N, C-alpha and C positions, 0 to 999 in steps of 0.2 A: 504495499499501501504504501502511492507517496503521501508529500504533502499537501493535506487540503487545501491551504492556502494558495497553492502553486493553479494561476490565470491562464484557459489560453485559448488563445481569439480564433475561431476556425474560417477564414474567410473563403469563400468555393459558391458559386452562384448556384450547384448539381444540389437538391437538399438530399437526393440518398448519400450523395457523398456528408455532405454536413454534419448526417445522423449515423455514419458508419464513424468519420472519425468521432464522433462525440459521446454514442456510445461505448467504443473501447478505451476513449481518454477516460469519464468520468466513470467505469469501473475499476481503471487503475486507483480512482482518487483525484484526480484532479478537476479542478472549476472550467467549467467550457462556455464560451459566449461562442457564439457566430453573426457571421455581414457577412451579405449576399455580392459586395462586390468593392474594389479598392474607396471608393466613395461612404461607402456605410461605416466600414472599417476603421477610417480616420476620422469619421464623428464619434465612434462608439468609445475611442482609444481617449479621447479628449478628456470623455469623463472616468472608464476605468478603465487605467493601463493593465494590459495583461505581462505574462512573462514571457509568454513564447507568444510567436503566428502561426500557423499553418496555413499557406494561403498558397492559390491556385493561380498558373497565371492569364487563361482565357477566362475575362466576366466581359459582362456589360457595363457601365460607365466610365471604371475606370477598372482597368489589366492589372495584373500582380505583379508586373514592372515596373509601372509608373507608381502604383499607390507604394511600393518599397523606396524606388527613392524619392520619391515626396517623404516618406517618415525618414529619411538619416540626413536628409535637410535640417530633421526641426533639431530642437533645444534637447539634450538629457534628463527626462530617464528616457520619452520617445524612442528616441533615434537608437538609441544601444540595445533595443526588445531585442531575440534572439529570431532570426525568420526562417521556417523550412521551408519551400518552395516544391508542390507536388503539381504533376502536370502528365499529360497524356507524351508530349513532343519528348523527344529525346536526344538530337540533334545536338553538334555542340556548339553552333552558335548558339541554341538554347541554354546549354552552360555558361558558356558566355556572358551570353546578358543576365542571366540571375546573380554568378559574380559583379557583372557591372556594377548592377542594381544593389546589390548590396547582403545579398541574400547565404548564408552559412550554410546551406547545403539545400543539394534538389535528390529529392528523388521524382522517379516515373511511376506515374500509374498503370495498372492496382499495386495498392502496396498492402502486403500483409499490415497485420495487425500488431505483428511480435512487434515485425521493421519500424512500424508507426510508435510504437513506446520507447522501442531503447533510443530513437531519437527527440522522441521527449524527453526521457530522464537526462539524458548528456548534453539538452542546449537547455532544459531548466538546474540542473544541477544536481538532479535528484539521481540517491546514492543505488545503485542495481542492486 
């Protein structure tokens, strides 16, 4: 069981993906909030900061790369929130774009539950 104080914001326009991530993360003891796109995520973070962001790349209104670039320009502590990008895109250009935007890691979907929880623990600083 993880520290229940660790908050994760899942940013993805696909309801099924959000449900899958929420289920796995809450079962492991994390507090989970959701946003449908980068614009909604920025609004949520201003009132309720998170310990980790798990975000998709391709979303309406504001994609994951744009969101992350904007977030990294903000002041700490918002700019320092670790970010795990998840996407079905797996090209070298996608990995490079994620690094340039400020992602800590990039995982290609589908993501196994065990892998999701390992990266959540790693990026939240939770001992395994």
